[in-house]
C-alpha positions in Angstrom: 0.0 0.0 0.0 1.4 3.4 -1.0 2.5 5.7 1.8 0.1 8.7 2.1 1.5 12.1 1.0 0.6 13.6 4.4 -1.3 13.1 7.6 -5.0 13.8 7.7 -6.2 17.1 8.9 -7.1 17.3 12.6 -10.1 19.3 13.7 -9.6 22.6 15.5 -9.3 22.4 19.3 -8.7 18.6 19.3 -6.5 17.7 22.2 -3.0 16.9 21.2 -0.1 16.6 23.7 2.5 19.3 23.5 5.7 18.2 21.7 8.0 18.4 24.7 5.7 16.1 26.7 6.2 13.4 24.1 8.4 10.6 25.3 11.1 9.1 23.1 13.7 6.5 23.9 16.8 8.7 23.8 17.5 12.2 22.7 19.8 12.1 19.6 23.3 13.6 20.0 23.5 17.3 19.2 26.6 16.7 17.1 26.3 18.1 13.6 26.3 15.5 10.9 27.8 16.1 7.4 25.3 16.5 4.6 26.1 14.0 1.8 23.9 15.5 -0.9 26.3 17.5 -3.1 23.7 19.5 -5.2 21.1 21.1 -3.0 18.5 23.8 -3.2 18.9 26.9 -5.2 15.3 27.6 -4.0 15.6 31.1 -5.3 14.7 29.5 -8.6 11.0 29.6 -7.7 11.3 33.3 -7.2 13.3 33.7 -10.3 10.9 31.7 -12.5 7.7 32.8 -10.8 8.9 36.4 -10.4 10.1 36.6 -14.0 6.8 35.3 -15.3 4.9 37.5 -12.9 6.8 40.5 -14.1 5.6 39.8 -17.6 2.0 39.7 -16.5 1.9 35.9 -16.7 0.8 35.2 -13.1 -1.5 36.9 -10.7 -0.9 39.0 -7.6 -2.9 39.1 -4.4 -2.6 42.9 -4.3 -5.1 45.3 -5.7 -2.8 46.6 -8.4 -4.0 45.8 -12.0 -1.9 43.1 -13.7 -2.2 43.8 -17.4 -0.5 41.4 -19.8 2.7 43.3 -20.2 5.4 42.6 -22.7 9.0 42.2 -21.5 9.9 45.6 -22.9 7.0 47.4 -21.1 7.8 45.6 -17.9 11.3 46.9 -18.0 10.0 50.3 -18.7 7.9 50.1 -15.5 11.1 49.2 -13.7 12.8 52.4 -14.9 9.7 54.5 -13.9 9.7 53.0 -10.4 13.4 53.4 -9.9 13.0 55.9 -7.1 11.0 53.4 -5.0 12.5 51.0 -2.5 11.1 47.5 -2.0 10.5 46.3 1.5 13.7 45.6 3.4 15.9 47.3 0.9 16.8 50.2 3.2 18.1 47.6 5.7 19.9 45.8 2.9 18.0 42.6 3.6 14.8 41.6 1.7 13.1 38.5 3.1 10.8 36.3 1.1 9.0 33.0 1.7 8.6 30.4 -1.1 5.7 27.9 -0.8 5.1 25.0 -3.1 1.7 23.2 -3.0 0.4 20.2 -5.0 -2.8 22.0 -6.2 -6.0 20.6 -7.7 -5.9 16.9 -8.4 -3.5 16.0 -5.6 -4.1 14.7 -2.1 -4.0 17.6 0.3 -3.8 20.2 -2.5 -3.0 23.1 -0.1 -0.4 21.3 2.0 3.0 22.9 1.5 5.5 20.3 0.4 8.1 23.0 -0.1 8.8 25.8 2.4 11.8 28.0 1.8 12.7 31.1 3.7 15.2 33.3 1.8 17.0 36.6 2.1 18.5 38.8 -0.6 21.2 41.4 0.2 20.8 43.9 -2.6 24.2 45.6 -2.1 26.1 42.4 -2.9 23.4 40.2 -4.4 24.2 37.6 -1.7 21.4 35.1 -1.1 20.7 33.0 2.0 18.3 30.2 2.0 16.8 28.1 4.8 14.8 25.0 3.7 12.2 24.3 6.4 10.9 20.7 6.6 7.2 20.1 6.3 7.3 17.8 9.3 8.4 20.6 11.7 5.9 20.7 14.6 4.6 24.1 15.5 2.0 25.6 17.8 -1.0 26.9 15.8 -3.5 29.0 17.7 -6.8 27.2 17.8 -5.3 23.9 16.4 -2.6 23.0 18.9 0.6 21.5 17.8 0.6 20.5 14.1 3.0 20.0 11.2 4.0 23.3 9.6 2.8 22.1 6.2 -0.8 22.3 7.5 -0.7 26.0 8.1 -1.5 27.1 4.5 -4.3 24.5 4.2 -6.0 25.5 7.5 -5.9 29.2 6.6 -7.1 28.6 3.0 -10.0 26.6 4.4 -11.1 29.4 6.6 -10.3 32.3 4.2 -9.2 31.6 0.6 -6.0 33.5 -0.2 -4.8 33.8 3.4 -2.5 30.8 3.4 0.8 32.5 2.6 0.3 35.3 5.1 -0.6 32.8 7.8 2.5 30.7 7.0 4.6 33.8 7.1 3.4 34.6 10.6 4.4 31.1 11.8 7.8 31.3 10.0 8.4 34.6 11.9 8.0 32.8 15.2 10.2 29.9 14.1 13.1 32.0 12.6 12.6 35.4 14.3 12.5 37.2 11.0 9.9 39.4 9.3 8.7 38.0 5.9 8.4 40.9 3.4 7.1 38.9 0.4 5.5 35.6 -0.2 5.3 33.6 -3.4 3.1 30.4 -3.6 3.6 28.1 -6.6 1.1 25.5 -7.6 3.2 22.6 -8.9 0.3 21.2 -10.8 1.1 23.6 -13.6 4.8 22.9 -13.7 4.6 20.0 -16.2 3.0 22.3 -18.8 5.4 25.2 -17.9 8.4 23.0 -18.5 7.0 21.8 -21.8 6.3 25.4 -22.8 10.0 26.2 -22.0 11.1 23.5 -24.3 12.3 21.2 -21.5 15.0 21.7 -18.9 18.5 20.3 -18.3 18.9 18.8 -14.8 22.0 17.2 -13.2 20.9 13.9 -11.6 23.3 13.3 -8.7 22.3 9.7 -7.9 20.9 7.0 -10.3 17.7 5.7 -8.8 14.5 3.7 -9.5 11.1 4.2 -7.9 8.7 1.2 -8.5 5.8 2.9 -6.7 5.5 6.3 -8.4 1.7 7.3 -8.3 -0.3 7.6 -11.5 -2.9 10.0 -10.0 -5.7 8.1 -11.6 -7.7 8.0 -8.3 -7.3 4.2 -8.4 -4.0 4.0 -6.4 -2.1 2.8 -9.5 1.6 3.0 -9.6 4.4 2.8 -12.2 8.2 2.5 -12.3 10.4 5.5 -13.0 14.2 5.5 -13.3 16.9 8.2 -13.6 20.6 7.9 -14.4 23.4 9.9 -12.9 24.5 12.9 -15.1 23.0 15.7 -17.1 19.5 14.8 -18.3 17.2 16.8 -20.6 13.7 16.5 -19.1 10.3 17.2 -20.5 7.4 18.1 -18.3 6.4 14.6 -17.5 9.9 13.4 -16.5 10.7 16.5 -14.6 7.5 16.1 -12.5 8.4 12.5 -11.8 11.9 13.5 -10.8 10.6 16.1 -8.4 7.7 14.0 -6.9 9.4 10.6 -6.5 9.4 9.5 -2.8 10.4 5.9 -2.8 13.5 5.7 -4.9 16.5 3.5 -4.0 20.1 4.6 -3.6 19.4 7.1 -0.9 16.6 8.9 -2.9 13.6 7.5 -0.9 13.3 10.3 1.8 11.4 13.5 1.8 14.7 15.3 2.3 16.0 13.7 -1.0 12.8 14.7 -2.8 13.1 18.3 -1.6 16.7 18.4 -3.0 15.5 17.1 -6.3 12.7 19.6 -6.5 15.2 22.3 -5.8 17.5 21.1 -8.6 14.6 21.1 -11.0 13.7 24.6 -10.0 17.2 25.8 -10.6 17.0 24.4 -14.1 13.7 26.0 -14.7 15.1 29.4 -13.6 18.1 29.0 -15.9 15.8 28.2 -18.9 13.3 30.9 -18.1 16.1 33.5 -18.0 17.8 32.2 -21.2 17.9 34.3 -24.4 15.7 31.8 -26.2 12.9 32.5 -23.8 13.4 36.1 -22.9 13.4 37.2 -26.5 10.7 34.8 -27.7 7.3 36.5 -27.6 5.5 33.4 -28.8 7.0 31.3 -26.1 6.1 33.9 -23.4 2.6 34.0 -24.7 2.3 30.2 -24.4 3.5 30.5 -20.8 0.8 33.1 -20.1 -2.2 30.7 -20.1 -0.2 28.0 -18.2 1.2 30.0 -15.3 -1.4 32.7 -14.6 -3.5 30.4 -12.3 -0.5 28.7 -10.6 1.5 31.5 -9.0 0.3 34.0 -6.4 2.3 36.7 -4.6 1.7 39.8 -2.4 4.2 41.7 -4.6 3.0 44.5 -6.7 4.2 44.7 -10.3 6.8 47.3 -9.7 8.2 45.4 -6.7 8.5 42.3 -8.8 10.5 44.2 -11.4 12.8 45.8 -8.8 13.4 42.3 -7.3 13.8 40.4 -10.5 16.6 42.7 -11.7 19.0 41.3 -9.2 18.5 37.7 -10.3 20.9 37.6 -13.3 23.8 38.7 -11.0 23.2 35.9 -8.5 25.7 33.0 -8.8 26.3 29.8 -6.9 29.3 31.4 -5.3 27.2 34.0 -3.4 24.5 31.6 -2.2 24.5 30.3 1.4 22.1 27.3 1.6 21.0 25.9 5.0 18.9 22.8 5.6 16.8 22.2 8.7 16.4 18.5 9.2 17.3 15.8 11.7 21.0 16.1 10.6 21.3 19.8 11.2 21.9 19.5 15.0 19.0 21.8 15.7 16.1 19.4 15.3 15.4 15.8 16.4 12.9 13.1 15.5 9.8 12.3 17.6 6.5 10.6 17.3 3.2 12.2 18.2 0.0 10.1 18.1 1.7 7.9 15.5 2.8 10.8 13.3 6.5 11.5 12.6 7.5 15.0 13.5 10.6 17.1 13.9 11.1 19.2 17.1 13.7 21.8 18.1 16.3 21.1 20.8 15.8 24.6 22.1 12.1 25.2 22.8 12.4 28.9 22.3 13.7 28.4 18.7 16.8 30.4 19.7 19.2 28.2 17.6 17.0 28.7 14.5 16.8 32.5 15.2 20.6 32.6 15.3 20.9 30.7 12.0 18.4 33.1 10.3 20.3 36.2 11.7 23.5 34.9 10.0 21.8 33.5 6.9 24.4 34.8 4.4 27.2 32.9 6.1 27.9 29.4 5.1 29.1 26.7 7.5 31.2 23.6 6.8 28.1 21.4 6.9 26.0 23.4 4.5 25.2 21.9 1.0 27.6 23.0 -1.7 27.7 22.9 -5.5 30.4 20.8 -6.9 32.5 21.9 -9.9 31.1 19.2 -12.1 27.5 20.0 -11.2 28.0 23.7 -11.8 29.1 23.1 -15.4 25.9 23.8 -17.3 25.6 23.2 -21.0 27.6 25.7 -22.9 26.1 29.1 -23.7 27.4 31.6 -26.2 28.2 35.2 -25.4 26.8 37.6 -27.9 28.3 41.1 -28.7 26.3 43.5 -30.8 26.6 47.0 -32.2 23.4 49.0 -32.5 22.9 51.9 -34.9 19.9 54.1 -34.9 18.5 54.3 -38.4 15.6 56.6 -37.4 15.2 60.2 -36.3 13.9 59.0 -32.9 16.4 60.3 -30.3 17.7 57.8 -27.9 16.1 54.7 -29.6 19.5 52.9 -29.9 20.4 53.6 -26.3 17.1 52.3 -24.9 17.2 49.2 -27.1 20.8 48.6 -25.9 19.6 48.8 -22.3 16.9 46.2 -23.0 19.2 43.8 -24.8 21.9 44.1 -22.0 19.2 43.2 -19.5 18.7 40.0 -21.5 22.3 39.0 -21.4 23.7 40.6 -24.6 26.8 42.7 -24.6 26.3 46.0 -26.5 29.7 47.3 -27.5 28.8 50.4 -29.5 25.7 52.6 -29.9 25.7 55.2 -32.6 23.6 56.7 -35.4 23.4 55.0 -38.8 24.4 56.8 -42.0 20.8 56.5 -43.2 18.4 57.9 -40.6 15.3 56.9 -42.6 15.7 53.1 -42.6 12.2 51.6 -42.9 12.8 48.1 -41.5 15.2 46.9 -38.8 18.1 44.8 -40.2 20.4 42.4 -38.4 23.7 41.7 -40.1 25.2 38.4 -39.1 28.9 38.7 -38.8 29.4 35.2 -37.4 28.7 33.3 -40.6 26.0 31.3 -38.9 27.9 30.3 -35.8 25.4 31.8 -33.4 22.2 31.1 -35.2 20.0 30.4 -32.2 20.8 33.8 -30.7 20.3 35.3 -34.1 16.9 33.7 -34.4 15.9 35.1 -31.0 17.0 38.6 -32.0 15.2 38.3 -35.3 11.9 37.4 -33.6 12.3 39.9 -30.8 13.1 42.8 -33.1 10.9 41.6 -36.0 13.9 42.3 -38.1 15.2 41.3 -41.4 18.4 39.2 -41.4 21.3 39.5 -43.9 23.7 36.6 -43.9 26.6 35.3 -46.0 26.3 32.2 -48.1 28.5 30.4 -45.6 26.2 31.4 -42.8 23.1 30.4 -44.6 24.5 26.9 -45.2 25.6 26.6 -41.6 22.5 27.9 -39.9 19.6 25.6 -38.9 17.6 28.2 -36.9 17.3 31.2 -39.2 16.0 31.7 -42.7 17.7 35.0 -43.9 15.9 37.7 -45.9 19.0 38.2 -48.0 22.1 36.1 -48.8 25.3 37.6 -50.0 28.5 36.0 -51.2 30.6 37.8 -48.6 29.8 38.6 -44.9 27.4 41.6 -45.1 27.6 44.7 -43.0 31.3 44.7 -42.2 31.8 48.0 -44.0 29.1 49.6 -41.7 30.6 48.5 -38.4 32.1 51.4 -36.3 33.3 49.3 -33.3 37.0 48.4 -33.0 36.0 45.1 -31.2 34.8 41.8 -32.6 31.1 42.1 -33.2 28.7 39.2 -33.7 25.7 41.2 -35.0 25.2 44.7 -36.3 21.7 45.9 -35.7 20.4 48.8 -37.7 17.1 50.0 -36.1 14.4 51.0 -38.5 11.2 52.9 -38.3 9.3 49.7 -37.4 11.3 49.4 -34.1 10.0 52.5 -32.5 7.0 50.7 -31.2 9.2 48.2 -29.3 10.3 50.8 -26.7 7.7 52.7 -24.7 8.4 56.4 -24.7 
């Protein structure tokens, strides 16, 4: 019989013994144990993915601010307009957020939080600190007694729809001693479609494992066998969801802690793909994501706050992330049993050890999870350097376009005026002879531009059909930069609508 995903809800005011009245054979040693998992949570991926999509009008917010379907360009424009505002916590150089993951409709306990991550961003240095909170942590809930923390969102949502994140944030404040400025709740039911819309993700599988009892969700209790092999794996929506949800794998992958780590790896991969050039500059792909994500992500952030927050994400690297895990190996929590239910309890009843950890969240300790060199090596990406010339009489168009492209990962070497200031259509000259055709395809679609390539480039390119093919590399005589340039962009009259003025 398959193990249930969670314990049943208990009715309010039902008598439950307090956790420290529970007897257990012996209190585990307080010695810190090393964490064997080498690739743990970059839980900031939820915020990166959800926040990025939210910033493009793809999800919904619990605030009263309208959320029109904004393009990437107009969203960035909002960011510039709101540049004089500070997000909560920014003046103290610490912005705290809470990431919640729920199963959603079609899952047992759809509002139980399988993923609870408290995080902090230090804007001045883009340092990030993360604390993964186990769902089995036992906490005192007013009116309910001592319950697992993963019930908080469900209880609150049952009483008042939409109140779950705020209620969970209040409990986290007691546990960690920190205010929660922003909450983001992700419905994982939509992640399979999101990943397919992204074109799949690349995930590093740390341990090969097989799970012979993976649920089919057919309401009949049916199961199937799923397997994963160590190494980089390209996953579609189905396999990614299986990788994230599996709870009974062999080779050390059969615990909730292992499942949490896999979910976090998947989210990092989603974040990387969502912030890639192929997605950022692909309006059609963003539009497909719109219908998928809008009902699966909620936040208390307003649109301008999202944009202010999301701008820090590209500068965050594994080197400036401190990841902490709260579990029975952390030296702060121990196992216990209450009425037949497995729970985790703090050694210090006043949560003081956890408060100290949260206070010093940006500092790593020897026992914290780390990213190994092999696992940090993502599939190769190509740097793209461009020159932009303004072929219109619209002042500042090239500079504003440069700002937008740089925000998407391009390097803009030179901005200038074109010889012809009455160019009707935007033109991209490919100076790479087809070596960076995927990036060229993204630019072409983003700018709705014509592409001029050499015959060599045309034969080498699989991603772009050029508008004009020349025997020699076109546009070289128009380049003003002294550096090696991949693409020369001449902005035409048709590009003025891309930038809000």
